[in-house]
N, C-alpha and C positions, 0 to 999 in steps of 0.2 A: 686827537687834536681837539684842544679846545677851541671855544671862539675867543681868547685870547694869547693865542699863538699868535704876537705880533709878524714872525719874519712871512707869516704865510695868510696876513689878514686879507690882502687885496686880491683873492681865491679862493673861491669856496674849493674844499676836500672831497675831491673823485669819491676818493676810496671810504668818505663817511656813508655808514649803508643807509639806504632812505626807505624809509617804511611804505610800503605797498611797490603798485605797481604803477607804471605808467612815464609819460615825458618829465626828466628829470630839470632843474633847472639850477644854473649856480643864483650863491648871493654875496655880488663882489661888495667889497665897501669902500668907498667915495675916500676920496682927500679928508674931506670933513671932518665924517666920521674919525677918519684914524686920528685923527688931529684932535678931536674931542676926548677919543677915548686915552690915548696916552696922554692927554692934558690931566685927563681926570685918575687916570693910575699915577701920575707926577702925584699930586695934589693929597690925595689919600699917603703917599710915603712923606710927604715934607710935614703933612699932620702926625703921621706916626714918631717920626725924628723931632720934629718943633717941639710938639703941643707937652710931652713931659717935661721938659727942660723952661720952656714959660710959669708950667703951674706949678705953684707952691707944693712939698711934698705932701701938707694935713689934705689937698684936695685932689691925690692921686688917681680917685676913683673917675675924677673928670678928664683926666689927661690920657685914660684906658676907655674911658668912656665912648666919648667921642669918635674919636677914630675908629672902635672897634663898630659904632652904630654905622658908620661910613663905612664901612668892609663890609658890613652883613648888605646894609639895602644895596652895594655897586651888586653882590656875589647873586641878591635877590633878579636883578636887572638882567645881571648876567645868564641866567636860566634862561629868559624868554629873549635870547639873540635871535636872528635868525641864519641858516644855516644853509637854506634852497627852498627852492617850490617844486613839489610834484604835481604833476596834472592829470588826472586820470578820466576817464568817462562822466563820473557820476560827481568828481569832487576834486577840492582845490587844497593841497596839505603845505602848511606852511610848514618847514620842518625848524625844529627849535632847536636845543642844544638834547635834550634826553625823550622829545615827545612830539608830534607833530598839530598844527591846529587845527584843524579842519573847517570847509569851507563849502557847501555843496552847490551845485555850480547848475542844479535844476533851473531855479527862476532868473539864472544870467543872459541879462539884454543887449549890451552890448560891450565893446571890449579895443580899449586903443591907448597904443603908446603915447605918454603927454608928460616929458623931460621939465614942465614946469606944473607941474602937479602939486607940487610941494612950496612954489609960490607963493608969498602972503597969506597963509597959511597960520591959523592961530592952534594950539596944543590947547588940547582941552582935559585931558590926562595922558598921562605917558611919558614916553621918552625920548628926549631930543636931541642924540645925536650918539651918546654912549653906546656902542659898539649896532646902533641902528637907531632912525627916529621910529617907535612903535606906539600904539595908541589910539585915541582918538584926538582930530583933527578937524577944523571947519575955515573955506574960505569961502569967500563972496561968490568965487567962479564955481565951487563943485557943492556947496555947499556942507555936512557932516558925512564927514567919511573916516573908517579905522587905516591907517598905515602900518607896512610891515615893507619896511624900508630903506637899506642900505646904501644906494647910490640914489640920489635923488636924480640925476640925470638919466637913467634906468624907467624912470617911471611908467607903470600902464596901471591905465584905471578901472576898474572892473564896476560896472552899476545894473547892479541889481534890481529886482522890482522895487524893492523897501529899503534897500542900502548899497552904500560905494565902499570898497576896498582901494587900495591905491598898493602897489607892491612893485617891487626893482628889481626883476628876472635879468639876468647874465647878457640874453639875448631877447631884449622887449618885442622886435617885430616875430619873431618864431614861438614865444610864447601864444601871443595874438594869437597868431597862424591855428596852435594846437589847440585852441581853446574854438576854434573853429569860425574867427573874424578874422576881415579884411584890413591889416593894420593900420593903413593910408584912412578907412572912414569910417570902420569903428564896426561897421554893419555884417552881419553872418553872412560868410563865404557862400557864393550859390554855385 
């Protein structure tokens, strides 16, 4: 299954082989992410059909280049889609299409569910809804942070000594507990 399997977009594919051992969490797509993804794909199809008809034959290269460039950009973005999360004793793995992105957990100071984490945030660089919200963001409440979010309502904020991550596992409370923190306070469990 690829990230673009529209029939199964709402759930993480449990048959996907995670790398490493540890607790595994899905990355379900929110309705908003599904709508943006389908809209972008439809726009691409429309461009592929309409542009060749609108551009004069002498400019055929523009009719081919524009949609091809968009398709290439979307393919690169799809490579970085979020498939799930794995937590082990030393690191968090963000499961991508073909590889994991790794973050050491050694300096994790706080973890807590926050369904409002992306609210009023500004994207500094990254993807704003095609398959996920990924990249570097800023908000008045959180400051600068990196996001790997497929469902904003399931956000979990991870505060490290010198950085913040926002992720969206399928079960935010269990995810926070797996990291050794109290889901209500975000503080380490005793």
